[in-house]
C-alpha positions in Angstrom: 90.5 68.0 36.2 88.1 67.4 39.1 85.3 69.3 37.4 85.9 67.5 34.1 85.8 64.1 35.8 82.6 64.9 37.8 80.9 66.4 34.7 81.7 63.2 32.8 80.3 60.9 35.5 77.1 63.0 35.7 76.9 63.1 31.9 77.0 59.3 31.9 74.1 59.3 34.2 72.2 61.5 31.7 73.0 59.1 28.9 71.9 56.1 31.0 68.5 57.7 31.2 68.5 58.6 27.5 68.0 62.3 28.2 67.5 64.6 25.2 66.2 67.6 27.1 66.7 69.0 30.7 63.9 71.2 31.8 64.5 73.2 35.0 61.6 74.9 36.8 61.2 76.4 40.2 58.0 76.6 42.3 58.5 79.3 44.9 56.3 79.7 48.0 56.5 83.5 47.5 55.3 85.4 50.6 56.8 88.9 50.4 54.1 90.4 52.8 55.8 89.9 56.2 55.6 92.0 59.3 58.8 91.0 61.2 61.0 93.6 62.9 58.1 95.9 63.5 57.5 96.6 59.8 53.9 96.8 58.4 52.9 93.6 56.8 52.5 95.4 53.4 54.5 98.6 53.0 57.6 100.3 51.6 60.0 97.7 53.2 58.4 94.9 51.2 58.7 96.9 48.0 62.5 97.4 48.7 63.0 93.7 49.4 61.2 92.5 46.3 62.9 95.1 44.0 66.3 93.8 45.1 65.2 90.2 44.7 64.1 91.0 41.1 67.4 92.8 40.3 69.6 90.0 41.6 67.8 87.0 40.2 67.7 88.8 36.8 71.5 88.3 36.8 71.2 84.5 37.0 70.1 82.9 33.8 68.3 80.0 35.2 66.5 82.1 37.8 64.9 84.6 35.4 61.9 82.4 34.8 61.0 81.3 38.3 57.3 80.5 39.0 56.4 82.6 42.0 53.3 81.1 43.8 52.4 84.4 45.3 50.5 84.8 48.6 48.6 88.2 48.4 48.0 90.0 51.6 44.4 89.2 52.8 43.5 89.9 56.4 40.5 88.3 58.3 38.7 89.2 61.5 35.7 88.4 63.7 33.9 91.7 63.3 31.3 93.6 61.2 31.8 96.8 59.3 31.8 98.3 55.8 35.4 97.1 55.3 34.4 93.5 55.9 33.5 90.8 53.3 31.8 87.5 54.1 31.4 84.2 52.4 27.9 83.8 53.9 25.7 86.3 55.8 25.6 84.0 58.8 29.3 83.6 59.0 30.9 85.7 61.8 34.4 85.4 60.3 35.1 87.7 57.4 37.9 89.3 55.3 39.1 92.8 55.5 39.3 95.0 52.4 42.7 96.3 51.6 43.2 100.1 51.8 44.1 102.1 48.6 47.6 102.6 50.1 48.0 98.8 50.5 46.9 98.2 46.9 49.5 100.7 45.8 52.3 99.0 47.8 51.2 95.6 46.4 51.4 96.8 42.8 54.7 98.6 43.4 56.1 95.4 45.0 55.4 93.1 42.1 56.0 95.5 39.2 59.8 95.1 39.2 59.5 91.3 38.9 57.4 91.8 35.7 59.8 94.4 34.3 63.1 92.8 35.1 62.5 89.1 34.9 60.6 86.5 33.0 59.1 85.2 36.3 55.5 83.9 36.2 53.0 84.4 39.0 50.7 81.7 40.3 48.7 81.4 43.5 49.8 80.3 47.0 47.1 80.2 49.7 47.5 79.7 53.5 44.0 79.2 54.9 44.9 77.4 58.1 44.1 80.5 60.2 40.6 81.1 59.0 39.3 77.5 58.5 38.9 74.8 61.1 41.7 72.4 61.8 43.4 70.6 64.7 45.8 73.5 65.3 43.3 76.3 65.1 40.5 74.7 67.1 43.0 73.9 70.0 44.3 77.5 70.0 43.2 79.8 72.8 42.1 82.6 70.5 38.7 84.1 69.6 39.0 82.9 66.1 40.1 79.4 67.1 37.2 79.2 69.6 34.7 80.2 66.8 36.2 77.7 64.3 35.8 75.0 66.9 32.0 75.6 66.9 29.7 73.8 64.5 28.8 77.2 63.0 32.4 78.2 62.5 33.3 74.9 60.9 30.2 74.8 58.8 31.4 77.5 56.5 35.0 76.2 55.9 34.5 75.2 52.3 32.5 78.4 51.5 35.0 80.5 53.3 37.9 78.9 51.4 36.2 79.4 48.1 35.4 83.0 48.8 39.0 83.6 50.0 40.3 81.9 46.8 38.3 84.3 44.7 39.4 87.3 46.7 43.0 86.1 46.3 42.7 85.8 42.6 41.2 89.3 42.4 44.1 90.6 44.4 46.6 88.8 42.2 45.1 90.3 39.1 45.0 93.7 40.7 48.6 93.5 41.9 50.1 92.0 38.7 47.8 93.3 35.9 47.5 89.7 34.7 44.5 87.6 34.0 44.1 84.3 35.9 41.5 82.3 34.0 43.8 79.2 34.0 46.2 79.0 36.9 48.1 76.7 39.2 48.3 76.3 43.0 50.5 75.5 46.0 48.9 74.8 49.3 50.2 76.6 52.4 51.8 74.1 54.9 51.5 71.5 52.2 48.2 70.0 53.4 46.3 69.8 50.1 42.7 68.4 50.3 42.7 67.7 54.0 45.8 65.6 53.8 47.0 66.9 57.1 44.4 67.6 59.8 46.8 70.0 61.5 46.1 72.6 58.8 43.3 71.6 56.5 40.0 69.8 56.8 38.5 70.9 53.4 37.9 67.6 51.7 36.4 69.2 48.6 39.4 71.5 48.1 40.4 70.1 44.7 36.8 70.3 43.5 36.7 74.0 44.5 40.1 74.7 42.9 39.2 73.1 39.7 35.8 74.8 39.2 37.6 78.1 39.8 40.0 77.7 36.9 42.9 75.9 38.6 44.6 73.3 36.4 46.8 71.7 38.9 48.8 71.6 42.1 52.6 71.8 42.6 52.7 71.3 46.4 54.6 68.0 46.2 57.2 66.8 46.9 56.2 68.2 50.3 58.0 69.0 53.5 55.5 66.8 55.2 56.2 63.6 53.4 52.9 61.8 54.4 50.9 64.2 52.1 52.9 63.0 49.1 50.8 60.6 46.9 51.9 57.1 46.4 52.4 57.7 42.7 55.9 58.8 41.6 54.9 60.7 38.4 52.8 63.7 37.6 49.2 62.5 37.2 45.7 63.7 36.4 42.8 62.9 38.8 39.2 63.6 39.5 38.1 65.3 42.8 37.3 62.9 45.5 35.9 64.5 48.6 37.7 62.6 51.3 40.9 63.4 53.1 43.8 63.1 50.7 41.3 62.2 48.0 43.9 62.6 45.2 45.6 59.5 46.6 42.6 57.2 46.2 41.6 54.7 43.5 38.3 56.6 43.1 40.3 59.6 41.8 41.0 57.6 38.6 44.6 58.6 38.4 46.3 58.5 35.0 49.7 59.7 33.9 49.8 63.3 32.7 52.5 62.7 30.1 50.9 63.0 26.6 47.4 63.1 28.0 46.4 66.2 25.9 44.7 69.5 26.6 41.2 68.1 26.7 42.1 65.5 29.3 43.9 68.2 31.3 40.7 70.3 31.4 38.6 67.3 32.5 40.9 66.3 35.3 43.2 68.0 37.8 47.0 67.7 37.7 49.0 66.7 40.8 52.7 66.9 40.4 54.5 63.9 42.0 57.9 62.3 41.5 60.3 59.8 42.8 62.5 62.6 44.1 61.4 64.0 47.4 61.6 67.2 49.4 65.0 66.5 50.9 66.6 66.7 47.4 64.4 69.4 45.9 64.2 72.1 48.5 66.7 74.9 48.1 65.8 76.7 51.3 69.3 77.1 52.6 68.0 78.2 56.0 67.7 74.4 56.5 70.8 72.5 57.5 70.3 69.7 55.1 70.4 72.1 52.2 73.5 73.8 53.5 75.2 70.4 53.8 74.9 69.7 50.1 78.1 71.6 49.6 79.9 68.7 51.3 79.1 66.4 48.3 77.9 68.4 45.3 78.3 65.5 42.9 75.9 63.4 45.0 73.4 66.2 45.1 73.5 66.7 41.4 73.3 63.0 40.8 70.2 62.8 42.9 68.5 65.3 40.6 69.5 63.4 37.5 68.7 59.9 38.8 65.4 60.6 40.6 63.7 63.5 38.8 60.8 62.7 36.5 61.5 61.7 32.9 58.9 61.6 30.1 59.6 61.6 26.3 63.4 61.8 27.0 62.8 65.0 28.9 64.2 65.3 32.5 62.1 67.6 34.6 64.2 69.1 37.4 61.9 70.9 39.9 63.0 72.8 43.0 61.1 74.9 45.5 61.9 77.4 48.3 60.5 80.3 50.4 62.6 83.1 48.8 61.1 85.9 50.9 61.2 84.1 54.2 62.2 86.4 57.2 65.1 84.0 57.9 66.9 85.5 55.0 66.4 89.1 56.3 68.3 89.3 59.6 69.2 92.9 59.1 73.0 92.2 59.5 73.8 91.6 55.8 72.0 91.6 52.5 69.8 88.5 52.1 71.3 85.6 50.2 68.3 84.4 48.1 68.0 80.7 47.6 69.2 80.7 44.0 72.3 82.7 45.0 73.4 80.2 47.7 76.8 78.7 46.7 75.9 75.0 47.1 72.6 75.4 45.3 74.3 77.3 42.4 77.0 74.7 42.1 74.6 71.7 42.4 72.4 73.1 39.6 75.5 74.1 37.6 76.8 70.6 37.6 73.4 69.2 36.5 73.1 71.6 33.6 76.7 71.1 32.5 76.2 67.4 32.6 73.2 67.8 30.3 75.3 69.8 27.9 78.1 67.3 28.0 75.6 64.5 27.3 74.3 66.4 24.2 71.0 67.4 25.8 69.2 70.7 25.4 68.9 72.6 28.7 65.8 74.7 29.1 64.4 77.0 31.8 60.6 77.1 31.9 57.7 78.3 34.0 55.1 76.0 35.5 52.6 76.7 32.7 55.2 75.9 30.1 56.0 72.6 31.9 52.3 71.8 32.0 51.9 72.3 28.3 55.1 70.5 27.4 54.1 67.5 29.5 50.4 67.2 28.5 51.0 68.0 24.8 53.9 65.6 24.5 53.4 63.3 21.4 54.3 60.3 23.5 51.4 59.0 25.7 52.5 57.3 28.9 50.9 53.8 29.2 51.7 53.3 32.9 48.8 51.7 34.7 48.5 53.9 37.8 45.7 51.9 39.3 48.1 49.0 39.8 49.5 51.0 42.7 46.4 50.2 44.7 46.9 46.5 44.3 50.3 46.2 45.8 49.2 46.4 49.4 52.0 48.8 50.2 51.3 50.7 53.4 50.5 54.3 53.0 50.4 56.7 56.0 46.8 57.6 56.7 46.0 61.2 56.1 45.1 63.5 59.0 48.0 62.6 61.3 50.7 65.2 61.4 54.1 63.8 60.7 56.0 65.4 63.5 59.3 64.2 62.1 58.8 65.8 58.7 61.3 68.2 57.4 59.8 71.6 57.2 61.4 74.2 55.0 58.8 76.7 56.3 60.4 76.3 59.7 64.0 77.3 58.9 67.0 77.0 61.1 69.8 79.4 61.6 70.8 81.7 58.8 73.9 80.8 56.8 77.2 82.1 58.0 78.1 85.6 56.7 80.9 85.9 54.2 80.5 82.4 52.9 82.8 81.8 50.0 81.0 81.4 46.7 82.0 78.4 44.6 80.6 79.0 41.1 80.4 76.2 38.6 80.9 76.4 34.9 77.3 77.2 34.0 77.4 80.3 36.0 81.0 81.4 35.2 80.4 81.1 31.5 76.8 82.3 31.3 76.3 84.8 34.1 75.0 88.0 32.5 77.0 91.2 32.8 
């Protein structure tokens, strides 16, 4: 009776927004190359972890098409040698070629995902350790000292672009896929110098775009001040200032119904009314674990605040599925989509869609991009009006020390936690 009443109330919320389709997609900060507990950063242990991840998410219908923004393993060093690669001959900081053995582990690691699931790979880059920023230049390390010099900082953009190309090559090598048109998530959220603590590259979007990137799915971010003022996915032009995507000069326009040509001309930035506190499913964070206290409210938030265009509700989540916090060695990892409160929250949202007569679809980021831009309905919202309201916007460059950070997780969830599985899972979980 409780579930029926809850489902009906949530279905009424769907009807109130005139929803005909529910599209769920997940953007994972996928970082399987980790060297905790004495393991090599890229080796057999990583292969074992990702293989189990692939097998387990393959059993969950809505987790079979996750978009994994993968961070390939790419080391850097202040040295010379045949194994080193440099963005510029005068740069002292270069990148280390992977060994044949590391290449083999990387391919073995990602192969099960391609074989067992419908997951899609995109690119995730952390460049905060090899480009200048407030954190690096204050660090008492040789690399930090070099990046604090005019010479070290001079090559930031060139070094980032070179690393981007190396990462794409590694991604193609590891997956066997081509990445001519691809999507991006920024490590530590700080796209286009929006947070001086981690990024000072003001021409980052320009670099991404000219190298085939169609858009960024960093937001809603764990550092809320990097979110744009706009609360809908939009297309923009590169503007080479900190947080340039949030300026009038970027000529923002709604992405809904913009068309393929417009998408090629401009860069997509995903934005929404719903923010990080409702979209993260990193259950290493207490606020995610507490959703189980009121699952109806959590599901209602997804329904009420997620973006709608052309009667399509786009529910986006994100997590760090391979974070060391989920691998404490005491029990098998509970991956984000397996966490009881998350499964129940999404189950309620999907069941509400069905009860409201809506079609429920699970898509990858590229499918969402095509669906949104190729929609026959063109959004007529004037996004430039957002700059005439005088609403205060936190200036880029200052780290929000109060921000929720899902890349800085808390304690792992209690072992043996009871699993509350909603109707979507009970009825549709594969055998």
